[in-house]
N, C-alpha and C positions, 0 to 999 in steps of 0.2 A: 227366519229369525224368531218366529213364534216358540221353536223348539230351543233355542238359545235362551230366550227369557224363562221357559218353564224350567230348564236345567238349573238356573241360579236361584229359583225360588227357595226359600228356607235358608240360603247361606249367608253368612255373615258378611256384609258389605265390606269393601277394602276402605271406604269412607267413613263408615259409621259404626260405632260401638255402643255399649250400654250407657244410659244417661248416668253421668257422674254424680248425679244427686240421687238417683233412683233408690240405691242402697239405704240411703238416710231417709227416705220417705217411707220405704217399707218398715224400716225399724221403727219409725214413729207411728206406724199404722199397724201395729201387730194385731192379730185376731182377725185379719182378712179384711179389714175396713177400707174402701176406698182407695186400694193401691192404683198405681199409674196405670191407666189402661194400655194394653199392647195387643198385638195380633198374635193369635195362635196359628192362624194360617191365612193365606191371602189367595183369592181366586183371581185369574187374570182378567184384566181389563180388555174390552173389546178392542182396544186400540194397541193392544201388545205388540204387534209387528213393528211399532214405532219406537219401542224402548229398547232395542236391542243393545244399547250401551249399558243396560243394567248390570254389566260386568263391573261397572264403576259406580253405579248408584243402584240402592237398595230397590228391589222390585216393589216393596211395599210403597215405594212413593207414587208409584204410577198404577197401582190397583187398589185403591181404597175402597172398601165395601161400603155400602149404605150406611150413614150415620155412625160409623166407627172411625176412631181417630188414627192417624198414621203414627210410625214409631220414631220417625226423624226428629231430633233436637238440635239446635245450634250449639248446645253445651256438649255434644259428643262428637264434634268434627275432628277429624285428623287430616294432616295436610296431604292431598292427593300426590301420587307419584308425578303427574305433569300437570303443573298449575303456572303457566307462564305469567310472571309479574307484567301489569300493563301500564303504560305511560300515556297520558294524554297529551298530544302535541298542540291542539288549539280548540278553544270552544267558539272562537268566532268565525272561523271559515266556514264556507257553505257545505263543505264536506269534510269534517273533520277526521282524523285518522288516529286510530290507535297504533303504537308501534311497539316492537319487541324490546323488552329490556335486554341492554347488552349483554348480560350474563346468561341469557337463556339461549341454549342451542335448539337447532331444528328450524323448520320451515313454517312456523304458525306465525302468521301476520294478520292481525284482526283489525276492523274497522272501528269507528266510534259507535259504541253501542248503547249510549246513555246521553247521546247528543240533546242539548237542551234541556236536560233533566233540571239544572240548576235554575232556569229562569222559571219553573214552575213553583219554586218556593218564594214566597213573597219577600218583600224588602224588609229588612230588619232581622232576619232569621239568623241565628248566630252558630247553630250546631253544624250545618252543612259545611264541611271543609272545601274550601275553593280548590279546583284541580287545574286552574289556568296558569299558564306561564306568565314570566315577567314581560314578554312580548305582548301577550294579551292584555295584561295590566296596563302597561304603556298605552296601547291603542285605547283601552277604555277611558283612560284619564284625558287623553286627547279629546274625546267626545263629551266627556261629562259636563263641561260648561254649557255647550249648545244644548244638551239634552234638558238641563236645568232651566233654560230660557224657554225651550219648548213646552216643559211641563207646566211653568208658571203661566203661560199664556194659553194653555188647553184646559182651562176650567170649564165644562160646557154644562149647559141646562140639558135637562131630559130630552127635550124636544130637539136638541142638536147632537144627539149620539150618532155616531158613524155605523150605521147599521150595513150588515152585508148577509144574505141569507143562503149561504153556499150549500148548505145540507139540504134544503128545501128544492133549490135550484138545480142541483146536480144529481139527485138520487130519486128513485121511483117512489111516489107516494100513494097512500090510498086513495082510491077514487071517491070514497065516501067520506062525509064529515060529522056524520051523526055519532051520538055518544053510546049507541047500543052495544053492550058488550059481545065480542064476536071475535073469531079468528080473522086476523087481518093478513092476507095473503099477498106475496109478491110485493111487497111495500117495506120500506124503512121507517116510515111515520105516517101518522094521520094528523090532518090539520084540525086543531080545535081550538076553542076559546075557553078561558078560565069561566068557571060557572059557580064558585062557592057563594053562598049567600053572605052577605055584609050588611053589618049595622054599626055605624059610628066606629070604624077601625081606628086602632092606636098604634103609633110606632113605639116599639118596646125597646129596640137596640139596633145599632147600625155600626159599620166598619169604615172609617175614614181611609184607611189603607186599601180597601178594596175600590172605594170611589175613585181612588188614585189610578188604579190600574186601568179604569174605564175613562179617565180624564173626566170624570163627573165633578162637578162643583159640591164641595162638602156642604154648602149652604141650601142644596136641593133637598136636604134630609128635613129641613125646617118648612118646607111647603105644606100648605094645609090640604094639598089633595095627594101627597106623598102616600099617606096609608091607603087611600082608596087606589091609586095606581098599582101599589105592590101587593096589595090584596086581590088584584085582579078585576075589580069592580069596574075600573076605568082603564080602556086601552092604553097602552104606552105607544106613544107616536112613533111610526117607524118599524114596530115590531111585527112578526109574521109567527104566530104561535103553533106549535105543533107537540105531539106526544110521540117519542120513539118507540119502535117496535123491537123487540129483543126476547130472547129465551134464556135458559140457563139451567145449570145442575143445582139444585137445592138439596144439601145435605147428601151429596154424591148421586142423586138420582135425577134424571132428565124430567123437567118440570114442563116441558113445552113452552108455548107463548107465555110471557110474564108482561114485559113492556112498562111504559111509564104509566101505572095506574092512579097516582095522584100527583105527578109531575108534569108540568107543562113549559116547555121551552118557549121563550119570547122571541129567541132570536140571537144573532152573533153580531157582537160589536167590536169593531176594529178601532185600536188606539193608535196614538201618534206614532208609536214604535212598530206598528204593523202587526201588533200581537191580537189575536183573535179570542175573543171571550164570550162564551154562551151565558146567558142569563135565563134562570129557570126558576119559576115558582112552584114550591112543593106544599100541597095541601089546598091547591086552588080549584079542585073540583073533578068530576068524573071525565074518564076518557073511555074508549073502547077496550083499554087494557086494565080497566078496573075491576073485571069479573064482578063479584057480589058485594065489592066494597063501595064506600061513599066518596072516594077520592079526596078526603079531607085530612087535615092533620090537627093535633091538638096543641097547645101551648107548652106542655111538658116536653113532648118529643121535639118541638121546633126549638126551644131554648138549647136542648142537648145538642141538636145538630149545629145550630148556630154557633155556640161556644166551642165545641169540639174542632170545627172546621178551622177557627181562627187561633184556637189553642195550638194544634198540630201546626200551623204555619208558623207560630212562635217558636216551636221547638226544632224548626227547620225539617220537618217531614212534608214531602210533597203531599198536597192535598187539595181537594175543591175548597173553594171559599165561600163566604156568605156575606152578602152586602147589607142585608136588612132583615128584620122580622118584626110583622105587624100582627095584631090581634084581628080577628073578623068581627067580634061583637056578637058571635053567635056560640051556641053550645053545640058540642060533638059528644056523641056516646061512643065509650070504649070500655072492652074487657080486658083490662091490662094482663091478666094472668090465664085468659082463657078458661075461666072457671064458672061462667055463667053470672057474673055478678058485674055487669056492666054499670057505668056511672056517667053523667055528664061532666065534660070538661071544656075549657075555654078552646075555642077553636083560634088557629093561627096559620100564617103562611110565612114561610122562610124563603128569600131570594138566594139561590145558590149560583155560584159563578165559577166556571171552568174553562179551560181552552177547549175541552170536549167532555161530554158526557158519555161517550161511547163505551161499551164494556165488552168483555169477551163474548157475553151472551148475545150482543149486537151481531156477531158473526156467525154464532152457533146456529141461530134460528134458521138461518138460510140453508146451511149445511144439512140439517136434519129434516127440511122439507122436500128435499130430492134435486133431480136434475134440473128441474124447472127455474129452481132459485140460485143455482151456481153461479150464473152470469151476474146475478144480483150481488152475491158475495164477493165477486171480483172486482164489480164496480165501486162497492164499499170499501173493499181493501184499497183500491187505487185512490179513491177520494181521500182516505185516511193518511195515506203516505204523502200524497200531493199537498195537504194542508197541514199536518202534524208531523210528518217525518220527511220534509223536502229534500234533505241532504241525501236521502237515499236514492233519489231520482238522479242525482248528479255525479253518482261514483263512476268511475272509468277504470279501465284495465290499468292505467298508469298508477292507480291507488295500491296495486299489488296486495289485494286481500284475498287470502285463501286460508283453509283451515283443514286438519284432519278431523273426521267426524268421532273420533274417539274409540273406534273399534280397529283391532289390530287388523291389517290387511286392507283397510278401507282407504279408498282414494281420496284425495282433497277435493274440495268443493270451492269453486271461485265465488264468493259472495256478490262480486260486481256483475256477474252473469244473471243474476237472480235478485230483484229488489225485494220480493216476497220473503226470500230466505234471510236476507240482511234484516228486514223488518222484524220477523220473528224472532230472531236473536236480541234485537234491541228491545223488543217487549219484554222477553224472558229476563233481561239483565236490569230494565227498570223496575220490574217486578220484583226481582231478588233484592235490589237496593232499598226498594220501600220495605219490604218484609224485614230486612235486617235493621232498618231504622226503627221499625216498631218493636223489635226485640231490645235494642238499645234503650229506649225509653221506658220499657214496660207496657206497652199499649196492646190490648187484646180487642180485636174487632168485633168478633162475636158471630158474625155471619157471612164468612167467605164464601159463598156462593160464586158460581162463575158470573151471575147477573150483577154481583156487587164488586166484580174486579175491573178496575178502569184500564183500558188500552194504553193509556199514556202513564201507568204507574203512578197513580194517584191514590191516596185514601179517598175513599167515596162511601156514601150511604152510611150515615153515622146513626145506627139504631141502638141495640143494647151492648154498646163498647163498654170497656171499662180499663182504666190503669191499675196496674198490679198496687196494692197496698203491701201486705204481708207477701213475700216472694212465695208463690205457689205455681210451680210449673202446670200444674193440671186446671188451674184457674179458668173458668169461662163464666162471662157476665150474662150470658143468654140462657135463660130459663128452658127454653126449647132444645138447647144444645146438652142438657144434663144427662140424658140417657147415655150417651157415648162419648161426649166431649169431644167430638171431631174438630171443633175450632177452638180448643183451649189454647193458652199461651204457648206451650211448648210445641204444639202442633203447626202453627202457623207457617213455619218455613215449608213443612212437608205440603200443607194444603195449597200454598203457592206454586209449588212445583205441579201438583196434580191438576191445578187450573190451567198452567201453561200446557201441560199435555193435552188437554180438552182443546185449546186453542190451536196447537200444532196441527192436531188431528183434523181440525176443520178446515186449515187451510190445505191439508193433504187430501181431503175429500175433494176439494175443488181443483185438484192437480196444480196448486200453486207452489208446493214445495215438495220435495222429495223425502223418502224416509231418512236418508243420510242428514240432509237439513234439518228435519225435525228433531232427529236424535242430537244434533250439536245444539240447537237452540236450547233444548232441556239441560244438556251437559252444561252449557254456560250459565244457566240458571243457577246450578249446583256450586260452579267456582266463583261465581260472582257473589252468591250469598256468602260463601266463606270468607272470600276476600275482604267484603264489607263488614261482616260481622266481627271478624277478627281485629280489624281496624278500629272499630268502635270500641270494643272491650278493652283494647290495649290502650285507648285514649281515656277511657273512662277510669282506668286504675292510674293514669299519669305514668306509663311504662313507655320505654322507647321501642320495644320488640315484644311480640306476642309470647305468653308463657301460659300455654295449654294447662299444664298441670296446677299452677297457682290459680288461674281463672275456674278451673273445674272444682277445686277444693272449696273455693269461696262460694260458688253457687249451691254447692252441696251443704255447706254450714249454714247458708241463708235460708234454704229449703227447710232444714231441720229444725231451725229455729225461728222460721216465720218471720225473718227480718223485714223490715219495710225497705222496699226496693229503692224507691227515690231519694229517700232520707238518708239511708246507708252511704251510697255513692257521693251524696253532697257531703257529708261528714268525713268521708275517707281522706279527703283533700288536706285535712288538719293534721294527718299523722306526719311527723318529722322523719327525715331521713338521718336518724340517729341511732346507730347499732348499740350504744351505750344507755338507751332508754331502761330503767329500772323495770322489772316484770310487772310490777304492781300498778305502773303507770301506762302500760301499754294500750290497754283499753279505754283509757279516759276519753280520748277523743270521740269515741263511739258508744259511750255510754247511754245516750239518748235512745239508741235503737236496739242496743243488745239488753235486752229485758228478761228478767225471770229466769236466768240461767243457773244450773247447779255447777257445781265444781267441774264434772267432765266436761260439759260443754264450754265452760269457761277456758279451760285447758286447751281445748281444741281451737278456739279463737286465738288465744295467745300464741299458739303454735303458727297459726297462719299469719298473725301480724308480724312476727319475728322474721318468717320467711318473705314476707312483702317489703319489710324495711331493708333486708338484705337486697333485694331488687332495687329499691330506691337509692340505696347508697351506690350500688355499682353503676346506675345511670348517670350519676353526677350532676343531675338537674337540681339547682337551687330551689329549696322549699317553696318560696314565694312564687317563683316561675312556674313550678308544677301546679301549684294550687290555683292560679289564675287559669292555666290550661284545662285543668279538670273540671273547674267550675264553669267554664264556657261550653262544656259537653254533658255535665251532669245538672240537670235542672234542679232549681229549689222549689219551683211550684209546678205541680201537674194537676190536670183537671179530674181530681177525684170525684167519685160519684155523689158523695155527701155533699161536696160544695156546689155541685149542679143542683141537688135537690133543696137546699137551702134557698138558692136563688129562685128556683121554680115556686117553692112555697110562698115567697113573698110576692112572686109576679101574679101568681093565681088571686092575689089579693089587691092586684092593682098597683103594686108597689115595684117599679122596674129598676130602682136604683142598685140593687145587689147583682143583677144581670150585668148592668153596666160596669160596675166596679171589678167584678169577676172578669170580663172581657179585658180590663186594662191591665190587670195582674197577669192574665195568661198571654198577653201580647210580649211581655218581658220576662219569661220564665227563667232565664239564667241570671237575672240581676237580683240583688240582695233586696231592693225596694223596702226600705225601713218603713215600719208602721203597717206592713202587711203580713207579718210573721204568722197570723192566725191561719193565713191560707196554706201554710206548710205544715200544719200540725197533723198528727196522726188522726184517723177516723175514730168519730165518738162511738159509743156502744150504738146508738140508734141507727149508725150507717150500715149496721149489717142485717136490717130488717128487709123482707122481700119488697122490692119495688124501689130499692136504692142502691143495694151492691148487685143486685141481679134483675134482669128486666126480660120481657118476652120480645118476640120479633116485631109484634105490634107497636112496641114502644119507640 
């Protein structure tokens, strides 16, 4: 297999071509300044034997050199020769099944690979398109009345939360509980207590919708001791706190043990629906994984984490959530730009909530520690499947789940015979769906190391993130990423696949999956991403079918003219399907975002709009119906960095009203919200200063 991978290095992939916007970028950047980064050559990764399907996927995707960006982009996707459309039969069955589309020939039968993903998105999200059938909806309606009764009668006090500490109970832990920085061997966690110094803590902001997930009475936020409890100063009754051990690749380089250096899990709460939610305090003090850091967090970064967690949920993107944010009343020293200029900032603690905070790095650490830890890796995999992918343990031969591994002449693999193979495929598809969602709303994570990639396909660890303002595929919000822009917006799909390659390699090291099964998981990532991304872009334009040429030309124009990504798509719904529109009126609906253009660029946009109107006319969808559909997937409000900074500036002066107001706006990003239009404005000039548009990893 290694020879086959090497033989395709340098070839043009059957799936990927040049960036459709790259020519425009290079025209704009004459003189050699800041061209889109790309590979001159690629060295084979140490796991290259697992990527023999690279005849279909570019070898660049699985061999990213340190601190260098990959070349794949969602905007250069061609439909692969074999891409079976998948239909979901049920989301409520214990083992849901994907089935082949009637028009697809061959013997490819696939299982549910994203089961349960919808419930990771909070209530009220509007972007996520339901895949349930009419039978599912009918069954849900039957239960809705009983569920509302249970919900209304299940408002619990903090002392009444239903705790279940499965992670600590079922997995090996560190025999020591001291905070001395050290290598924690043969363990998944260390029991620790919050230790941040606290003096008159204050509640800054909270989420009623997250309280609802926990069956927590929202009146509990008004308790006088609430800030003390969620700063870690007072123990939460029933909790059993620990810090997780994990490792990770950082900027493509294995970094060894990392772990929860400033996050302490309080335990797992079971709600009345049987859902399991971990509560975690970020910034609550040192752990054995803190290395030389203080284990603390500042108000600035905590506000960003809280608001982005809830903003992403409002957008319909799978994400960790945030219950509350409190100040500690103590100062914390931080060097924001790593330039030797530290300053004191207000300390804070944010309570994060997720079904699990397990990451790809949670499994990698045991793989890299040799044979002695491989049994722990298997135990952790079994635990994860049992509690978070239970449908995979209930598969049977009757489900008729098999696939070809993508290589000519390769035999089919039966997923029902290996739950780890089915799991790896589901993790790959959840990750692909997540990244496609990011690309759809213009979100750039900034630090996609393997220790920052959730095993559940959630957005996690909000540090130097950023939403696109002017459309720039090379945008990275992370100053640490500037040398190579490995984690820039256009490269996120590539990096997601690279991280999945590390995950499948980890499982292969423990002999949990075969090379063919690993190959297929990675192939499914690419196929799933293309399906999701094309669907998202089709809906963003209000089309009835994907038009690659139209979308590629649009993104090229947007990159050349630095058009605001969010506002453009929101305004696009105002264009009428009228082929008789006079030429001088074609751009009127877009005039607020098409700024400072010469005649040549204006002609380019007029040409595109004419082609777009032709597509709209042929679709036959009434303008108002299409506008409503487009506005349900194109947000009016996103959490721009300058909005965060305005709220931070006020909060650091003790005024938390803006943080709370911004939360309310971001909870309903697709609604017009009269009176809140200022939150949809383009960034002011000061928004481009360091520390606002770009931040470091320490932020």
